[in-house]
C-alpha positions in Angstrom: 38.1 21.8 -30.9 39.1 23.1 -27.5 42.4 24.7 -26.7 44.4 24.5 -23.5 43.1 27.9 -22.6 39.5 26.7 -23.1 40.2 23.7 -20.9 41.7 25.9 -18.2 38.4 27.8 -18.0 36.3 24.6 -17.6 34.9 24.0 -14.1 36.1 21.0 -12.1 32.5 19.8 -11.7 29.4 19.9 -13.8 26.9 22.5 -12.5 23.2 21.9 -12.7 21.1 25.1 -12.8 18.6 24.6 -10.0 16.0 26.6 -8.0 15.0 25.4 -4.6 15.0 26.9 -1.1 18.1 26.6 1.1 18.6 27.5 4.7 22.0 28.9 5.6 23.2 28.5 9.2 26.3 30.5 10.3 27.7 28.5 13.3 28.7 30.6 16.3 26.8 33.7 15.1 23.4 32.1 15.7 22.5 33.5 12.3 19.9 31.7 10.1 19.3 33.0 6.5 16.8 32.1 3.9 18.4 31.5 0.5 17.7 30.2 -3.0 20.0 27.8 -4.8 21.2 29.0 -8.2 23.3 26.0 -9.2 24.6 22.8 -7.7 27.6 20.5 -8.4 29.2 17.6 -6.6 31.6 20.0 -5.0 29.4 23.0 -4.1 26.5 25.2 -4.6 25.8 28.8 -5.6 23.1 30.5 -3.5 21.4 33.9 -3.4 20.6 35.7 -0.1 19.6 39.2 1.0 22.7 39.2 3.3 26.3 39.5 2.4 28.7 36.8 3.8 32.5 37.1 3.7 34.7 34.7 1.8 36.1 32.1 4.1 33.0 32.0 6.3 32.1 28.5 7.4 28.4 27.7 7.0 25.9 24.9 7.1 23.4 24.4 4.3 20.0 22.7 4.9 17.9 21.8 1.8 15.9 19.2 0.0 16.7 18.3 -3.5 13.8 18.4 -6.0 12.0 15.1 -6.0 13.5 14.0 -2.6 11.7 13.6 0.7 14.7 13.8 3.0 16.5 17.0 4.1 20.3 17.3 3.6 22.6 19.0 6.0 26.0 19.9 4.4 28.9 21.9 5.8 30.5 24.4 3.5 32.7 27.5 3.2 32.0 30.7 1.3 34.6 31.0 -1.5 33.1 33.9 -3.5 30.6 36.5 -2.7 29.3 39.4 -4.8 26.3 41.7 -5.1 24.0 41.0 -8.1 22.4 44.4 -8.9 19.9 42.9 -11.4 18.3 40.7 -8.6 19.3 42.9 -5.7 20.7 39.9 -3.9 24.1 38.6 -2.8 25.4 35.5 -4.7 27.6 33.2 -2.8 29.8 30.4 -4.2 30.0 27.7 -1.5 32.4 24.8 -1.5 31.2 21.7 0.3 33.6 20.7 3.1 31.7 17.9 4.9 28.6 15.8 4.3 27.4 12.3 5.0 28.0 9.5 2.5 24.2 9.3 2.1 23.9 13.1 1.3 26.9 12.8 -1.1 25.2 9.9 -2.9 22.0 11.9 -3.2 23.8 15.0 -4.6 25.8 12.8 -7.0 22.8 11.0 -8.2 20.9 14.3 -8.7 23.8 15.8 -10.6 24.3 12.7 -12.8 20.7 12.8 -13.8 20.9 16.5 -14.6 24.1 16.1 -16.6 22.6 13.4 -18.8 19.5 15.5 -19.5 21.3 18.8 -20.2 21.9 19.4 -23.9 25.6 19.8 -24.8 
């Protein structure tokens, strides 16, 4: 049985553990970074990079979901950033801020499939 405290710790969206390449584009800075996805939800993504990015930084994410043939381009904002000493990378929590209906549908479908195949 879960308590109110347990429920307050639950995430708003299910997060699928994933590993695929992501390109991060920092608008205005002409900065393009290679990254790797760590997890994905309907509302955001966690990525690892060799470069630190500040919380609040608007970015664009370009990636292909596993099993898909089309590339997605999603706007986001860094909400959390920390250095992971075990992997010697920076982990960034990204909240999605804008994407096409098509990209949203692809992400939702991917997450729904992952959610039904993940043991509880």
